[in-house]
N, C-alpha and C positions, 0 to 999 in steps of 0.2 A: 502493499500499499504506498510506503515511504518514496517507492521509485515511482508511483505512478501519479504521488503530486508534486513530486521536485519535477517530473515532465512536463505538467502544469504549470508551475511555477518558472520553471525556462521557458516556455511560452509567452507568457504574460511580459514576462522580463523585456524581448526581445523584442516589440515595438517601441520602447522607451529609446530606444537606440538610434532611432532614427527623427527626421523633423515631426513635429517642431520640438521636439524633447532634446534630441541632440546629444544624447549621453550616450556616444561610441563605445567606449569601453564595456557597456550592458552587451552588446552584439557575444562581445569574446565569452564575458560571462554566461548567460545566455545557450551558448552552442555547446561551452565546455559543462556546464550540469547537464544536458539533452544528454554529453554523451555520454557522459556519468549514468545518468540515470538506465543506461542501457545495458551496464556492464553486467555479464553473467547470463542475460535474456536469452530465452529461446526466442526464437521469430514470430511464434503468434503474440508473443509479450514483449517483445521490438516493437511490433505493428501496434501494439495499442498505445504504449506509450508516445511511440510516435504520433498519432493521432491527437494525444492529449494535447502534445507540443506544438502542432498544428494548429486547434481547436483555439488555444490560448494564443498563440500568436496573430493568428486571422481573424479570431473571435474578437482581440482588441486593437488588431492592428487595422480592419478595413469596418472598423463597426460604427466608421462614419456610411459606409452605403442605405445604412436603415434612413438618411438625411432627407436623401433623394427620393425615397419611394413615400415617404409619409410628408414631408412637410411639404414636398412640388411635385409630388407622384397621387397622390391623394389615397395614401391606401393608409388604413387605420393603423392607428402605433401597436394594438397587438396582435398587428399581421407584420408589420414590416421587421419586427426587430426578430420575431420567429424565421421570415427569411432572411435575414440575414446570419442567424445564428446558421440555417439551414448550409447558404452560401458556404460559410467559414469550415459547416463540418465537413463540404465536399471538398475542399482545397489543402486540408489536413489529411485528406488519405495520400497525399503526395509526399512530407514528412512520414507516414505510416509505412507506404512504400521504402523509403528510405530505410528506417529504422529497420524494417523487416528484412530488406535483403544484406544490409549490412550485416546482422547477427546470421542470417544463411551463410554467408559468405565466409564466416570465421573472424567476424567484427575488430576487425583490424585496422586502426586509425588511419592510413592510408587509404583503405578499402572505402572509409565513412567517407574521407574528404571527398575522393574522387564521385562518390554516388551521390553528394550534395550536388556538385554541380551537374553532374549529370540528368537529376530530377529538375535543379530550377530549370535546367534550359528547356528538359521538355515541358514544364510549368507551362513557359511561354510560349509554347507552341500548337498545345491541344485546343481544339473548339476556339479560337482566335488567341486561344493565349491569356493568361494574366499574371503578366510580369512586374510583379510586385512583391517589394521588400526584398528585392535580395541581398544578402549580408554585406556585398561590398558598398551598398548606397551610402550606410555609415559610413564609412571611411571617405568620404567626400571632401572632409575637410581635413584630414589627414596626410602624412605623408606618403601613405601606401596608394593615395591617386594619380599619384605620377605613374601610376603602371597602367590606368587606361587607357593612354596611345599606345601600348602595346597589343594588349590584350582584352582591352573592354571592360566592362563590367564582368564579363567573366573571371577573369584575372585578379580583378583584386575581391572576389568576393573568393575565388580560388583558394589565394593566399590568407584573408581571413577568420575562414574554414579552419585552414592549417592552423594559424596561429593559438584559436582558440583549444582545438584536440591537442595540440603540442604543450599548453599551458594544463591543462587537465590531467593528462600524462605524466608530466613532471612534479605536481602537484601531489601524485599517488608513487612519485618514486618510482615510477616505471617507465626507468631509464630508457629501457631497448626500445621499447615503442615507441618510446617520444621524438627517437631520433630522426624517423624516417622526413614527418613532419613538421622537425625544429628545422632540419636541414633545410626542406622544401621555403619555411618562413624564412627563413635565415636570407634564402638566393634571395626570393622575395622582396623582400626591405632594402640587400644593399644596391638591387638594380632598381630600386625606386630612390634610390639617392645618388644613383648617376645624372649628370647634366645632359641629358638627352634631349636633341629638339628635333623635330619631324619635318613642322610647318614655319612659315615664316610671314605676318604682316607686312604687304605691299602697297604702295599708291598713295595718294591723301587720304586723309580721315574724311569719312560722309557723317554728312548729319543725318540722324536717324528721329523721328516723334513717334512715341508710342501711345495712344489714345483708350481710356479705361474709360467706356462710357456707363462703367456701373447702376445701369437699370436694371431694379429690379428682378427676380427672377418667376417670383410670381405675376409679374404683369408683362412681361418683355413679349410674349407670343399674343399676346390678346390683340384684335384686331384696332386697338381704340390708344392703343399704345404706340401703332405705328408713326405718326409721326412728331411724337416729340423725341422720342429717338430718334428720328430723322434729324431733329433739332439740334439734337445732343451730338451726335457727331458730324454736322455743318460746325457746331459752332468752335470743338477742339479743331477743328481742319483751318478752319479760320485763324484759330493760334499756335500754328506750326510754322515754323521759320522758312522764311524760303529754300530752295534747295533742300530738301530734306526728302528723306523715303519717310513717308508714315504709314504708320499700319496700325489697321480697325482689325477689332479680334475677330473669334469666332461668331458666324452669325451674329455680326455688328448689327445690322436691322435685320428684323425678321419677317424678311418679305425674299421672294423668291427674286433675283439678277432680272428673269425678265418680265417681271411686275416692277420694279423701282430703275429699270436703265435708266431712266433720262436722268434721276436724281443724281444716278451712281457715275454715270456721265458730265456731269456737271459736278460734282466732287472732285475725280480726276483731273477735269481742266483746270481747275480752280488750280491745286497745284504742281501739273504740268505748266500752265502759265508764269510759277513761280520759280522754273528750274526744279520741281521736287515729282514726286512719283505719291500716286495711293495702293497700297497693298491692301484689298479687303478679304475678309471672311465672309460669306453668301450661300443661303441655299440655292442651286440649281438645279433648271428643271427643263428635262429634254424627254422629246416622243419619239418612241421608237414602234416596231411595227405589233408589239404586242400592248402598247400603250405608255404611257406617262410613265419618264423616269427620274426621282430625285435623288439628288447629290448633295453630301455636304462640302461647300469648294472654299478654295481659293484664288482671286485672279486678282489682276494688272489692271488698275487704271491709269491709264495717262503714265506717259515719262519709262514707259516699257511694253511689257506685252507678258500672257501667258494665263493657263487654266490650269488649274490644279484638281481631281476628286479623292478625295480622304479613301485610304483604300481598307486602314485597318479599324470596321464599323464596331463600335461599344455595343453588344447585343443588353437587349431590351433597352437602351435607351437611344441607340439609331435605326437597329432595326427587332427585328421582334423573330424568334425562333419558334417555326410550329406555330406560326401568327394564326394559321385557321383553323385550330384548336385552341387556343389559350386568350385574344383579342375580345376585350369586354370582361372577362372574367372579374379583373379587378383595373380600375383608372389607371395603375402602377401601366399596364399594358401595351394603354392607348395615350403614350405620351404624345407632345407636338413632335410631329419630323421625328417619326419611330420607324419609317417606312423609306429609308433611305437607301441607294444602290451601291454597290462595293466599287471604285475607281479602276483603274484597267492597271497593273503592274507596271506597264514600263510608259511614265509618263513623263517629260521632259519638265526640266527647274525653269524656274519666273528669270526673269528679267528685268531690272529694275536700275534706273541711275548707271547703266553699265557693269552691273553688278548680277552674276550669276547667283539667284539666292534658290536654294533649298526647302518648301517648303512643307511641314509637318501641323497635322491637325490634332488639338488634342490627345488620344491616345495615344495615335501613333507616333511621340515624341519618344514613348517608355519601351521602342523597338530598337535595341541597337544594331540590330543588320541590315533592317531598312532604312536605317538614319545614315549608317556605315556606308550603304550602297550608294544612294542618292545625293552621299555629301561628296562625292570624287571629283566632279568637275565644277563644285559650287563655290565660291567666294564667299558665303554667308550662311547661315541655317537661319527658319524663321519658324517659331511655332506660336500658332494662335490658339485662344482657347476659351472655356467658360467653365471654370469649379464653381458658378455661383450655386449650381446644384447641390455642393455641400457644404453650404453653410459656411459657419465658424469653427469646423472642425479640423481634424487634421488632415484629411484629405488633399487640402489645395495645397497643405505646405510639403507631402511628404510628395506632391504630381512636381512639385519645386524641385524639391532636391534629386530626385531622378533623370528631369531634364538638363540639371549641372552637367551630371555624369555625360550627355551626349556632347556636350562642347570639351568638354579633356580629351574622350576619345577620338574626337576630329581633328580641334587642335587649331576650332573657330570663332569667331562672335556666331554670339547666337542670340537674336531677339527672342523675346517670347511675352506676346501681346495677349491679355484677357480682358472677361466685358468688366470684372470688381476684384482682380486680384489673384495670383500674383503674377505684376507687369514689371520686366525688368531687361535688364542689358548685361549678359551674363560675356565674360570673358573666356580668349581660349585656355585659360588654365585654369576652366570652372568656377571662378572668382568672382562672385556678384557688382559689377560697377558700378550701376543703379538701378535705382528700384521705386515704385512706388507702393502708398502705404492701402491696403486692402482697402474694400469696400468704401471706396474715396475716387468721386469721377476727379479726373484730370488728367495730364499732358506727360511724358516720359520723356524727355528733349535727352541726346548725348550725340557721342560721335562713335565711330566703329570702322574699320580697316578691313579690306580685301585681306583675305590669306589666300597663299598658296604650299602646295606641297601636298604628300597625302603621308599621314601616320599607319602604322604595320595593321592596328586593327582593321584601318578602312579599306585595308587588299587584302585582308585573311579572313577576316569576322572570327567568331568564335572557336572556326577547323581546329588552330593549334591547341588550344585549352581544353578544348572538348579532346582531344588527342589526348593531351597529357593527364585529363581526367580518366581514361578509359585506361592509360600505361600505369596512372596508382591501384585502380582498382584489380589490373591485372599483375601486377607485381607485388601485392596483397597477398594473392591466391598462389602464386611462386613462392613467396617465402614460406607459405604454412605447407603447405605438399613438395618438399625439395624434389 
């Protein structure tokens, strides 16, 4: 019973290592406690302990999901909370699989480390994926984040888990078992201290302006709000400095481009006439032989060109799985704009003011491989979002922390424009250069520069780190069976 309790406690500690709390040493403590709780467990016992760890970490770490269901999806609280719990219980199956497999394969430290990485990668892939709360994100503001250009969040996570397990083994004085993970940790730490540089800022600084309209989520989709929303963004546009690249957030105005085209072209021309450009998120409507299609999109208006349709859609928020069976059951399954189509995988980047801009809409910025691939010929990264769905919870802070890792992985400036925060300019080293306060209307202005060069992670993606994780699992098996 004590090991079950330890697993649950370890899971509850885990989210505290991430934003907004940021107590990053707790990610080491949490993983170390989880590893300790698996000692001498059978595969079945280990799987149960892993599930409890996952229930604690996801149940607490993504508890903010109920806000969108209850506060903005009109789902009763008595139903929203258990639905969030059910999601956490499902996500907990991944650490259950990790723990059960680790026990079945001999409960060796390097096997556990390798499996953690592989199963986290799997979690970000299956059923559109849920790439949330990877351990490396807790290290965003530590020296270990310098590994991101080499192996992305995957390498940072691998070394983080290795460090936690080696600390646990050393605390238990299991010196022999600690050696492989300690060596891996030491090598990772030493590499992170090397003065490596793969990208370079070039050209003159470019002025940017990010508009944060702060339109309340509970009214922004109402028809009676459309004129007021137009006025808000027209005012912010007028305040942007001449020559600026102006960013409006995801679905800045809640009208289809085809319906709001005259207004949008007018705002784009306002910026173009002053030597600037406007990029905005906007719902998009097209007609196919099968009927109308709707996309969550971003487009350039004046001073450039390009249109991008979002590829990675959020289940229930942007499309409803099995919609013929479940639409109408509860209000949450009928949210506004929950019938989007998926954009094509091969879409060109945007161009604005002579810059090539890689756009990512909301959830897409959490997919490291997608960002790495689309960023190879870009000067600048852009992500637009609307985290108002999650109110004052931890969700927007976690999202922002993960966004910063993409700047590190690609060595590029990243612009993040949102409806109500967190709107920010993120430097190529992942540091926050400037930001607006949440829940305030305003315009964030600053300067960025184009970046040339390609990081190793942009070229290889997660493959080398995944191979290393597989090698650790194989090595652990070989050592067990000489």
